NULOFI-999729 format. One line per 8 residues: for each residue x, y, z of C-alpha. Coordinates in Angstrom, 3 decimals, always signed. Example, Ala and Ser with C-alpha at 12.3 -4.5 7.8 and 13.67 -1.06 7.14 Angstrom:
// NULOFI-999729
+12.300:-4.500:+7.800 | +13.670:-1.060:+7.140
END
This chain:
// NULOFI-999729
+51.013:+100.915:+60.872 | +53.240:+102.475:+63.489 | +56.895:+101.673:+63.154 | +58.423:+99.251:+65.618 | +60.701:+100.807:+68.159 | +64.227:+99.622:+67.599 | +66.161:+98.970:+70.800 | +69.158:+100.689:+69.235
+67.800:+104.191:+69.821 | +69.824:+107.341:+70.263 | +68.949:+107.309:+73.950 | +70.183:+103.699:+74.259 | +73.351:+104.572:+72.397 | +73.899:+107.483:+74.773 | +73.479:+105.292:+77.812 | +75.738:+102.580:+76.437
+78.266:+105.154:+75.295 | +78.238:+106.871:+78.661 | +78.668:+103.557:+80.503 | +81.509:+102.545:+78.193 | +83.287:+105.874:+78.703 | +82.930:+105.526:+82.485 | +84.422:+102.023:+82.447 | +87.331:+103.228:+80.286
+87.832:+106.172:+82.655 | +87.862:+103.813:+85.646 | +90.466:+101.608:+83.961 | +92.545:+104.684:+83.109 | +92.443:+105.840:+86.728 | +93.414:+102.366:+87.942 | +96.368:+102.148:+85.537 | +97.514:+105.655:+86.437
+97.274:+105.013:+90.184 | +99.012:+101.613:+90.056 | +101.860:+103.053:+87.947 | +102.248:+106.052:+90.276 | +102.148:+103.984:+93.465 | +104.643:+101.516:+92.000 | +107.130:+104.358:+91.500 | +106.633:+105.277:+95.156
+107.181:+101.607:+96.175 | +103.661:+101.399:+97.605 | +101.475:+98.280:+97.252 | +98.933:+98.041:+94.382 | +96.108:+97.587:+96.912 | +96.501:+101.228:+97.949 | +96.499:+102.264:+94.291 | +93.163:+100.522:+93.690
+91.713:+102.141:+96.801 | +92.881:+105.555:+95.554 | +91.332:+104.879:+92.131 | +88.052:+104.030:+93.869 | +88.143:+107.263:+95.855 | +88.708:+109.261:+92.648 | +85.918:+107.425:+90.832 | +83.558:+107.627:+93.795
+80.427:+109.734:+94.165 | +82.211:+112.607:+95.931 | +84.813:+113.274:+93.208 | +84.400:+112.136:+89.568 | +81.140:+110.221:+90.262 | +81.702:+107.827:+87.361 | +78.958:+105.474:+88.560 | +75.634:+106.643:+89.930
+75.137:+103.302:+91.718 | +78.531:+101.911:+92.765 | +76.836:+99.102:+94.669 | +75.923:+97.521:+91.309 | +79.578:+96.571:+90.906 | +79.606:+94.551:+94.111 | +78.740:+91.275:+92.377 | +81.902:+91.378:+90.268
+83.868:+92.496:+93.305 | +82.520:+89.586:+95.358 | +83.595:+87.189:+92.605 | +87.093:+88.640:+93.065 | +86.903:+87.705:+96.747 | +85.759:+84.219:+95.726 | +88.883:+83.751:+93.610 | +91.121:+85.193:+96.338
+89.777:+82.757:+98.923 | +90.031:+79.902:+96.402 | +93.740:+80.692:+95.927 | +94.165:+80.950:+99.682 | +92.555:+77.539:+100.135 | +95.075:+76.027:+97.722 | +97.856:+77.126:+100.106 | +96.327:+75.362:+103.126
+97.537:+71.792:+103.119 | +97.331:+69.759:+106.303 | +101.017:+68.687:+106.165 | +102.094:+72.334:+105.899 | +99.947:+73.326:+108.863 | +101.148:+70.369:+110.950 | +104.810:+71.151:+110.219 | +104.332:+74.690:+111.588
+101.643:+73.811:+114.154 | +103.406:+75.312:+117.186 | +103.820:+78.705:+115.553 | +100.540:+78.679:+113.578 | +98.171:+77.373:+116.255 | +100.217:+78.614:+119.207 | +101.510:+82.099:+118.446 | +98.868:+82.711:+115.749
+95.878:+81.797:+117.905 | +97.319:+83.739:+120.839 | +97.713:+86.890:+118.748 | +94.207:+86.654:+117.256 | +92.416:+85.877:+120.529 | +94.191:+88.586:+122.539 | +93.696:+91.198:+119.815 | +90.007:+90.360:+119.253
+89.296:+90.403:+122.989 | +91.098:+93.707:+123.570 | +89.718:+95.690:+120.636 | +86.212:+94.229:+121.000 | +86.197:+95.361:+124.639 | +87.353:+98.844:+123.672 | +84.646:+99.107:+120.963 | +81.980:+97.843:+123.409
+83.040:+100.369:+126.053 | +82.750:+103.110:+123.421 | +79.064:+102.259:+122.922 | +79.151:+99.773:+120.047 | +76.788:+96.799:+120.340 | +78.345:+93.431:+121.203 | +78.073:+91.760:+117.772 | +79.514:+94.710:+115.774
+82.194:+95.137:+118.475 | +83.361:+91.541:+117.974 | +83.421:+92.087:+114.185 | +85.512:+95.241:+114.680 | +87.883:+93.319:+116.958 | +88.231:+90.632:+114.307 | +88.970:+93.210:+111.601 | +91.702:+94.848:+113.682
+93.253:+91.470:+114.549 | +94.073:+90.760:+110.896 | +97.228:+91.812:+109.051 | +98.032:+92.091:+105.345 | +99.159:+88.712:+104.014 | +99.621:+90.065:+100.485 | +101.793:+93.063:+101.402 | +103.927:+91.397:+104.070
+104.763:+88.286:+102.038 | +105.462:+90.352:+98.918 | +107.739:+92.701:+100.849 | +109.790:+90.022:+102.636 | +110.083:+88.050:+99.377 | +111.449:+91.065:+97.507 | +113.912:+91.690:+100.357 | +115.078:+88.061:+100.294
+113.951:+87.496:+103.896 | +111.172:+84.972:+103.309 | +112.958:+82.037:+104.926 | +114.550:+83.553:+108.026 | +113.166:+82.855:+111.501 | +111.553:+86.263:+111.961 | +109.672:+86.072:+108.672 | +108.637:+82.466:+109.309
+107.151:+83.554:+112.656 | +105.242:+86.379:+110.944 | +104.001:+84.071:+108.177 | +102.804:+81.515:+110.752 | +100.684:+84.189:+112.429 | +99.363:+85.279:+109.014 | +98.342:+81.685:+108.269 | +96.230:+81.502:+111.418
+94.768:+84.946:+110.725 | +93.691:+83.763:+107.269 | +92.027:+80.753:+108.892 | +90.359:+83.056:+111.424 | +88.665:+84.938:+108.578 | +86.426:+81.927:+107.919 | +84.291:+82.126:+111.125 | +83.600:+85.801:+110.448
+82.542:+85.007:+106.882 | +80.106:+82.460:+108.316 | +78.751:+84.627:+111.128 | +78.237:+88.015:+109.424 | +75.354:+86.987:+107.078 | +73.609:+85.319:+110.027 | +73.892:+88.438:+112.207 | +71.618:+90.140:+109.673
+68.788:+87.738:+110.542 | +67.303:+90.184:+113.006 | +67.541:+91.516:+116.553 | +65.562:+88.565:+117.923 | +68.543:+86.242:+117.713 | +71.229:+86.309:+120.379 | +74.899:+86.074:+119.575 | +75.005:+82.512:+120.931
+72.103:+81.515:+118.689 | +73.859:+83.027:+115.693 | +77.108:+81.242:+116.523 | +75.276:+77.947:+117.083 | +73.367:+78.182:+113.809 | +76.534:+79.208:+111.968 | +78.379:+76.242:+113.471 | +75.712:+73.735:+112.404
+75.468:+75.131:+108.891 | +79.232:+75.342:+108.635 | +79.730:+71.708:+109.688 | +77.142:+70.494:+107.165 | +78.535:+72.554:+104.273 | +82.144:+71.676:+105.083 | +81.298:+67.961:+105.283 | +79.380:+68.139:+101.993
+82.097:+70.021:+100.124 | +84.929:+67.897:+101.501 | +83.049:+64.741:+100.481 | +82.574:+66.081:+96.969 | +86.197:+67.137:+96.889 | +87.479:+63.748:+97.953 | +85.370:+61.556:+95.676 | +84.267:+63.662:+92.722
+86.712:+66.485:+91.960 | +89.835:+64.328:+91.410 | +87.921:+62.325:+88.799 | +86.622:+65.523:+87.141 | +90.064:+67.101:+86.840 | +91.630:+63.818:+85.729 | +89.167:+63.632:+82.844 | +89.643:+67.310:+81.996
+93.442:+66.939:+82.057 | +93.214:+64.041:+79.605 | +91.650:+66.318:+76.998 | +94.858:+68.438:+77.053 | +92.768:+71.560:+76.441 | +93.949:+74.576:+78.406 | +90.668:+76.451:+77.918 | +88.625:+73.578:+79.371
+90.925:+73.334:+82.392 | +90.572:+77.060:+83.097 | +86.795:+76.997:+82.634 | +86.447:+73.993:+84.922 | +88.537:+75.701:+87.613 | +86.392:+78.846:+87.469 | +83.198:+76.778:+87.493 | +84.280:+74.765:+90.559
+85.142:+77.935:+92.496 | +81.832:+79.601:+91.622 | +79.738:+76.472:+92.298 | +81.319:+76.041:+95.727 | +80.683:+79.724:+96.486 | +77.106:+79.421:+95.252 | +76.474:+76.382:+97.455 | +77.527:+78.148:+100.657
+75.567:+81.239:+99.593 | +72.451:+79.082:+99.210 | +72.828:+78.083:+102.873 | +72.974:+81.724:+103.940 | +76.746:+81.738:+104.339 | +79.425:+83.683:+102.489 | +80.407:+82.792:+98.910 | +84.034:+83.311:+99.922
+83.760:+80.451:+102.455 | +82.737:+77.973:+99.749 | +85.584:+79.092:+97.497 | +88.062:+78.654:+100.374 | +86.833:+75.106:+101.005 | +87.006:+74.279:+97.283 | +90.605:+75.485:+97.175 | +91.447:+73.525:+100.304
+89.977:+70.375:+98.730 | +92.259:+70.755:+95.730 | +95.313:+71.935:+97.678 | +96.653:+68.396:+98.008 | +95.967:+67.387:+94.412 | +98.562:+67.090:+91.675 | +96.810:+69.924:+89.823 | +97.341:+72.521:+92.550
+100.032:+74.612:+90.841 | +98.236:+74.610:+87.492 | +94.998:+75.635:+89.213 | +96.776:+78.483:+90.964 | +98.365:+79.673:+87.715 | +95.027:+79.543:+85.872 | +93.097:+81.439:+88.514 | +95.704:+84.159:+89.169
+94.811:+86.555:+86.279 | +91.098:+86.502:+87.163 | +91.856:+86.849:+90.856 | +94.188:+89.813:+90.450 | +91.881:+91.755:+88.116 | +88.703:+91.146:+90.101 | +90.483:+91.737:+93.420 | +91.583:+95.076:+92.033
+87.944:+95.802:+91.227 | +86.974:+94.839:+94.786 | +89.394:+97.346:+96.287 | +88.139:+99.974:+93.820 | +84.599:+99.452:+95.130 | +85.917:+99.703:+98.712 | +87.512:+103.021:+97.798 | +84.195:+104.214:+96.345
+82.580:+103.669:+99.743 | +84.955:+106.029:+101.544 | +83.135:+109.109:+102.779 | +85.632:+111.923:+102.301 | +83.684:+114.370:+104.471 | +83.763:+111.853:+107.314 | +87.457:+111.354:+106.648 | +88.200:+115.075:+106.888
+85.954:+115.558:+109.913 | +87.606:+112.752:+111.911 | +91.115:+112.923:+110.421 | +92.870:+113.500:+113.739 | +91.042:+110.587:+115.387 | +91.934:+108.344:+112.450 | +95.650:+109.180:+112.732 | +95.614:+108.656:+116.497
+93.720:+105.401:+116.004 | +96.298:+104.131:+113.503 | +99.171:+104.903:+115.877 | +97.410:+103.222:+118.809 | +96.368:+100.134:+116.837 | +99.831:+99.581:+115.325 | +101.584:+100.038:+118.683 | +99.196:+97.676:+120.484
+99.488:+94.997:+117.761 | +103.303:+95.072:+117.957 | +103.143:+94.433:+121.707 | +100.512:+91.681:+121.348 | +102.567:+89.766:+118.759 | +105.616:+90.036:+121.038 | +103.599:+88.714:+124.010 | +102.116:+85.845:+121.963
+105.565:+84.898:+120.639 | +107.047:+85.051:+124.135 | +104.436:+82.603:+125.443 | +105.939:+79.990:+123.091 | +109.578:+80.831:+123.905 | +110.403:+82.621:+120.657 | +113.504:+84.812:+120.611 | +112.647:+88.385:+121.748
+114.120:+89.931:+118.604 | +112.070:+87.545:+116.429 | +108.915:+88.456:+118.362 | +109.441:+92.213:+118.119 | +110.436:+91.992:+114.445 | +107.344:+89.912:+113.590 | +105.230:+92.439:+115.504 | +106.477:+95.349:+113.396
+105.774:+93.326:+110.260 | +102.196:+92.528:+111.339 | +101.046:+95.778:+112.945 | +98.946:+96.981:+109.988 | +95.274:+96.263:+109.192 | +94.930:+93.652:+106.439 | +93.096:+93.351:+103.148 | +90.722:+90.746:+104.608
+89.596:+93.438:+107.036 | +88.217:+95.269:+103.998 | +86.435:+92.076:+102.947 | +84.845:+91.779:+106.391 | +83.981:+95.501:+106.420 | +82.283:+95.306:+103.019 | +80.339:+92.180:+104.005 | +79.352:+93.611:+107.400
+78.173:+96.894:+105.821 | +76.160:+95.028:+103.186 | +74.375:+93.040:+105.930 | +73.902:+96.138:+108.142 | +76.115:+94.756:+110.893 | +78.334:+97.851:+110.660 | +77.185:+101.340:+109.758 | +78.742:+103.110:+106.743
+80.374:+105.608:+109.135 | +82.012:+102.804:+111.137 | +83.134:+101.078:+107.948 | +84.625:+104.312:+106.557 | +86.503:+104.953:+109.802 | +87.987:+101.451:+109.872 | +88.841:+101.395:+106.158 | +90.543:+104.793:+106.454
+92.732:+103.529:+109.282 | +93.454:+100.385:+107.288 | +94.569:+102.369:+104.235 | +96.962:+104.515:+106.275 | +98.426:+101.538:+108.148 | +98.970:+99.632:+104.885 | +100.740:+102.641:+103.389 | +103.198:+102.494:+106.289
+103.762:+98.734:+105.977 | +106.695:+98.696:+103.473 | +108.656:+101.033:+105.758 | +107.779:+99.023:+108.885 | +108.795:+95.712:+107.278 | +112.092:+97.064:+105.947 | +113.052:+98.525:+109.358 | +111.519:+95.784:+111.540
+114.846:+94.186:+112.482 | +116.436:+97.548:+113.360 | +113.484:+98.477:+115.584 | +113.501:+95.017:+117.206 | +117.225:+95.156:+117.980 | +116.875:+98.617:+119.550 | +114.006:+97.499:+121.800 | +115.690:+94.206:+122.751
+119.044:+95.922:+123.257 | +121.064:+93.290:+121.411 | +122.019:+92.070:+117.950 | +120.105:+89.304:+116.202 | +121.638:+85.892:+115.713 | +121.432:+85.674:+111.935 | +123.097:+82.313:+111.357 | +123.285:+78.839:+112.769
+126.790:+78.346:+114.100 | +129.027:+75.681:+112.658 | +130.673:+73.152:+114.918 | +134.228:+73.722:+116.165 | +135.510:+70.931:+113.933 | +133.813:+72.460:+110.899 | +135.234:+75.907:+111.728 | +138.770:+74.510:+111.936
+138.528:+73.276:+108.352 | +137.577:+76.713:+107.002 | +140.862:+77.546:+105.285 | +141.322:+77.621:+101.518 | +137.799:+76.275:+101.367 | +134.917:+76.788:+98.937 | +131.770:+78.698:+99.915 | +128.686:+77.464:+98.045
+125.950:+80.116:+97.961 | +122.772:+78.135:+97.333 | +122.494:+74.461:+98.305 | +119.952:+73.306:+95.731 | +120.573:+70.520:+93.227 | +123.525:+72.293:+91.593 | +125.118:+73.241:+94.907 | +124.712:+69.723:+96.289
+126.229:+68.184:+93.138 | +129.279:+70.444:+93.465 | +129.527:+69.598:+97.174 | +129.629:+65.844:+96.431 | +132.524:+66.287:+93.998 | +134.401:+68.505:+96.463 | +133.893:+65.879:+99.165 | +135.326:+63.161:+96.913
+138.404:+65.332:+96.300 | +138.601:+66.107:+100.050 | +138.289:+69.859:+99.446 | +136.677:+71.624:+102.439 | +133.509:+73.622:+101.802 | +130.656:+75.361:+103.583 | +127.233:+76.021:+102.042 | +124.735:+78.838:+102.644
+121.038:+78.366:+101.951 | +117.796:+80.161:+102.830 | +115.442:+77.155:+102.838 | +114.926:+76.106:+106.490 | +113.719:+72.591:+105.608 | +116.711:+71.945:+103.331 | +119.138:+73.329:+105.928 | +117.573:+71.161:+108.649
+117.811:+68.005:+106.522 | +121.371:+68.768:+105.412 | +122.645:+69.542:+108.899 | +121.081:+66.339:+110.253 | +123.101:+64.486:+107.608 | +126.284:+66.215:+108.801 | +126.664:+68.696:+105.947 | +128.357:+72.045:+106.797
+125.382:+74.254:+105.893 | +124.494:+77.683:+107.294 | +120.968:+79.071:+107.202 | +120.812:+82.629:+105.894 | +121.060:+85.026:+102.975 | +124.448:+84.770:+101.242 | +124.294:+88.427:+100.176 | +124.573:+89.560:+103.823
+128.091:+90.312:+105.024 | +127.713:+88.712:+108.475 | +126.561:+85.450:+106.866 | +129.615:+85.389:+104.583 | +131.837:+86.285:+107.502 | +130.459:+83.366:+109.508 | +131.194:+81.106:+106.514 | +134.845:+82.172:+106.640
+135.016:+84.274:+103.494 | +138.211:+85.926:+104.780 | +140.130:+82.656:+104.280 | +138.048:+81.180:+101.438 | +139.654:+80.220:+98.133 | +136.452:+80.439:+96.080 | +132.869:+81.621:+96.428 | +130.470:+79.783:+94.109
+127.026:+81.300:+93.470 | +124.724:+78.528:+92.238 | +121.294:+80.210:+92.177 | +120.132:+81.775:+88.905 | +119.207:+85.212:+90.267 | +121.571:+87.778:+88.708 | +120.559:+90.651:+91.023 | +121.163:+88.616:+94.182
+124.360:+87.192:+92.670 | +125.652:+90.741:+92.155 | +124.924:+91.465:+95.844 | +126.893:+88.363:+96.874 | +129.818:+89.474:+94.682 | +129.754:+92.964:+96.188 | +129.644:+91.669:+99.783 | +132.467:+89.187:+99.056
+134.681:+91.848:+97.479 | +134.193:+94.103:+100.520 | +135.263:+91.352:+102.929 | +137.992:+89.711:+100.834 | +138.960:+91.326:+97.505 | +141.341:+88.446:+96.674 | +138.698:+85.689:+96.765 | +137.706:+84.205:+93.419
+133.961:+84.430:+92.718 | +132.322:+82.056:+90.243 | +128.682:+82.554:+89.233 | +126.378:+80.057:+87.581 | +123.637:+81.392:+85.319 | +121.265:+79.628:+82.970 | +121.763:+81.886:+79.960 | +124.336:+84.351:+78.728
+122.107:+87.449:+79.031 | +123.826:+88.606:+82.220 | +127.454:+87.775:+81.391 | +128.667:+91.357:+80.997 | +126.711:+92.669:+84.000 | +128.073:+89.948:+86.284 | +131.634:+90.448:+85.080 | +131.254:+94.186:+85.662
+129.960:+93.433:+89.169 | +133.280:+91.709:+89.885 | +132.764:+88.023:+89.056 | +135.948:+86.118:+88.259 | +134.151:+83.565:+86.101 | +130.561:+83.333:+84.887 | +129.368:+79.913:+83.737 | +126.250:+80.017:+81.529
+124.599:+76.588:+81.490 | +123.312:+76.889:+77.920 | +126.746:+77.678:+76.473 | +128.539:+75.108:+78.643 | +126.035:+72.459:+77.610 | +126.663:+73.383:+73.981 | +130.443:+73.137:+74.538 | +130.098:+69.640:+75.992
+127.950:+68.596:+73.047 | +130.397:+70.155:+70.567 | +133.362:+68.385:+72.187 | +131.573:+65.045:+71.857 | +130.686:+65.735:+68.222 | +134.280:+66.724:+67.379 | +135.598:+63.634:+69.181 | +133.343:+61.292:+67.203
+134.242:+63.220:+64.026 | +137.898:+62.289:+64.558 | +139.316:+65.553:+65.895 | +142.226:+64.931:+68.305 | +141.374:+65.448:+71.984 | +144.196:+67.978:+72.436 | +142.685:+70.207:+69.730 | +139.188:+69.831:+71.262
+140.450:+70.893:+74.707 | +142.284:+73.830:+73.148 | +139.086:+74.907:+71.371 | +137.028:+74.619:+74.583 | +139.591:+76.665:+76.539 | +139.643:+79.318:+73.804 | +135.833:+79.623:+73.866 | +135.781:+80.044:+77.629
+138.602:+82.574:+77.513 | +136.787:+84.511:+74.776 | +133.542:+84.397:+76.791 | +131.877:+82.032:+74.311 | +132.253:+84.426:+71.351 | +131.465:+81.756:+68.731 | +128.444:+80.496:+70.678 | +126.605:+83.805:+70.908
+123.865:+84.714:+68.485 | +121.445:+82.661:+66.410 | +119.296:+82.996:+63.322 | +115.756:+83.895:+64.454 | +112.711:+82.062:+63.127 | +108.929:+81.970:+63.477 | +109.147:+80.096:+66.789 | +111.670:+82.529:+68.331
+110.097:+84.044:+71.437 | +110.979:+87.662:+72.171 | +109.594:+89.081:+75.406 | +109.811:+92.495:+77.016 | +112.565:+91.286:+79.309 | +114.736:+89.607:+76.643 | +114.430:+91.846:+73.600 | +117.562:+93.773:+74.569
+119.495:+90.696:+75.728 | +119.229:+88.284:+72.787 | +121.865:+88.326:+70.061 | +120.714:+87.657:+66.506 | +122.731:+86.656:+63.434 | +121.394:+88.146:+60.233 | +122.419:+87.928:+56.579 | +122.139:+91.248:+54.702
+121.945:+90.820:+50.925 | +123.351:+93.870:+49.083 | +121.346:+94.748:+45.984 | +122.514:+97.118:+43.256 | +120.882:+100.098:+45.039 | +122.473:+99.450:+48.449 | +124.105:+102.542:+49.913 | +127.320:+100.748:+50.885
+128.137:+99.443:+47.364 | +131.637:+100.563:+46.330 | +132.796:+101.211:+49.897 | +135.557:+99.383:+51.737 | +134.570:+97.200:+54.707 | +136.808:+99.280:+56.972 | +134.850:+102.441:+56.162 | +131.602:+101.165:+57.663
+132.509:+101.814:+61.322 | +131.142:+98.628:+62.824 | +131.852:+99.858:+66.365 | +129.586:+102.843:+65.842 | +126.871:+100.553:+64.472 | +127.419:+98.330:+67.573 | +127.210:+95.083:+65.607 | +129.837:+92.475:+64.766
+130.763:+91.434:+61.224 | +130.786:+87.628:+61.212 | +131.633:+87.117:+57.562 | +131.372:+88.157:+53.885 | +129.879:+85.797:+51.336 | +130.662:+86.427:+47.644 | +129.972:+84.130:+44.667 | +129.105:+81.226:+46.962
+132.333:+81.510:+48.961 | +132.425:+82.756:+52.540 | +135.299:+84.633:+54.147 | +134.965:+84.520:+57.953 | +137.634:+87.196:+58.459 | +137.370:+89.426:+55.359 | +139.984:+92.092:+54.622 | +139.076:+95.641:+55.650
+140.162:+96.810:+52.173 | +137.609:+94.564:+50.418 | +135.303:+96.627:+48.154 | +131.616:+95.744:+48.520 | +129.824:+94.659:+45.341 | +126.237:+94.016:+44.300 | +125.191:+90.495:+45.335 | +127.525:+90.345:+48.362
+126.062:+88.977:+51.579 | +127.208:+90.500:+54.867 | +126.664:+88.309:+57.959 | +126.251:+90.524:+61.023 | +125.486:+89.776:+64.678 | +124.134:+91.903:+67.480 | +121.079:+92.721:+69.528 | +117.825:+92.748:+67.518
+117.351:+96.513:+67.366 | +120.999:+97.150:+66.488 | +120.922:+94.540:+63.734 | +117.824:+96.207:+62.301 | +119.438:+99.654:+62.387 | +122.671:+98.340:+60.861 | +120.795:+96.708:+57.965 | +118.923:+99.938:+57.291
+122.220:+101.841:+57.280 | +123.874:+99.362:+54.889 | +120.991:+99.450:+52.431 | +119.726:+103.020:+52.738 | +122.622:+104.989:+54.223 | +122.257:+107.873:+56.650
END
């Protein structure tokens, strides 16, 4: 009888092996590009696009049929839109309605109308021209928000104006996601018929999904949460996003639309933040894959052939979008500097433009050549975005011919009290608690905070609060740092705290600066930055507990206060370090900041046996000797002339790696 053919043939192994190698190569390219672009301070989106270009058919040609990866890429878009939907709560939109629906809608409508007209005059059909106008109207939510957050500008007026426009742009994506699949129905349908059909289908699907979301999903997640199983919660979240996307796809609409509606349904639930945290890893990885597939579609020959037109197009598009944002902001009486600054932040082409381009190319609404041209301009404009955002205020001030008002002025009465006062940088719970005690003692103070809602509420209640970034010199100057007695930094952000210290020292070197931090990792760095006093919450909490324990143990209060003062003066020397255990968590960011205590038992073969303690050069080992234990008795301050014997136990403290090296030296020498 003939032998059965085993599916695990050499040919099959070759195919599988080749596919596996290609996937590994793609991942290697992605890691290499992201790492390289990060060093250049460029966004990861550009890195993924570059990886796609390298892996595409015109260079390494890792995949013979790149379009086969589109399903996974589309799932990435599903998760992105799901996360976006979680951000859209009705109260948030209503609170910013003037900026979102006023300035945002004005920017989108003017931009779509202008660029659609230009595309139509250049010979593009009406439907593709409108799609092109919509693509060029969008800006990069991911890059802009990430950039202003890293710069500490998220809560100023200019950034809030830009974010409001971005919110409306993200909403404006939805009609395009609905319309593009329907435009592929054939040339027999007019644009009005397509829009009408899309509207009817959209209303039905939205009503269906919102009904399910209101009555069914809260019960589902309540039952899932009761199981207290993280895996089930994650699986349910993924399933809901995919089911919603599948439902809209079944009606001939975009999967991304269904995911957006599902996220919006859950945006008001108590599970919103957990849902967002669960979905983020899948979203980021699959979104990266989406941008890789977009990069694979770039036609390099077309890019080279039309390079000069692409560069000119980028310049024209960015300049026009700056002016349009300024006009839209001016219609709603925004400050000219805010309008220009927001325009420079939003002048690029956004990542959702790539989503629309990919969808429109798949449904033959745009040609591959048109898609390549638009994506190429988008890539270049996004590469310029970090520079444009960082210099947006400078450009705006030059165009407007005046300086920006960066703070809200205090009243005359409040200004008169700014002498020997306290400046509180950060008016959260800690800052407000300090302010209440200062008020009781009738000590004048002024607070600085970057949360516009908190500042608005506080100022309505009569609190002397300035809106702004406390690390900026003009903000501190407005708060009267020249005559301040103390600057208190209450937020637990060591890098920003160091900037506040530096700005304070430049304006008034004599002012005391006190910094609050949660842990003692940053004590030395903050003292080196110029802090007068650093208060670590963990150590201070331990001191309060210790003082209570000593009090109940019968220790006189005078001795307790003396001990507490000594610990603070010695920068909590006796409170640093701990014995690690199985549950001790060591992460990449803390491995060089923790301080361990470790007992080294000296056996008869230990290298240091017979040596004096003073010979061991503890400073060179960069650890501290906490004590010597011999025959069951511990000496906390052993004599340097003590000779080490077999069976002695040396108690040392230091950072984990140094403790490990010191133990190896004590036992093995070298």
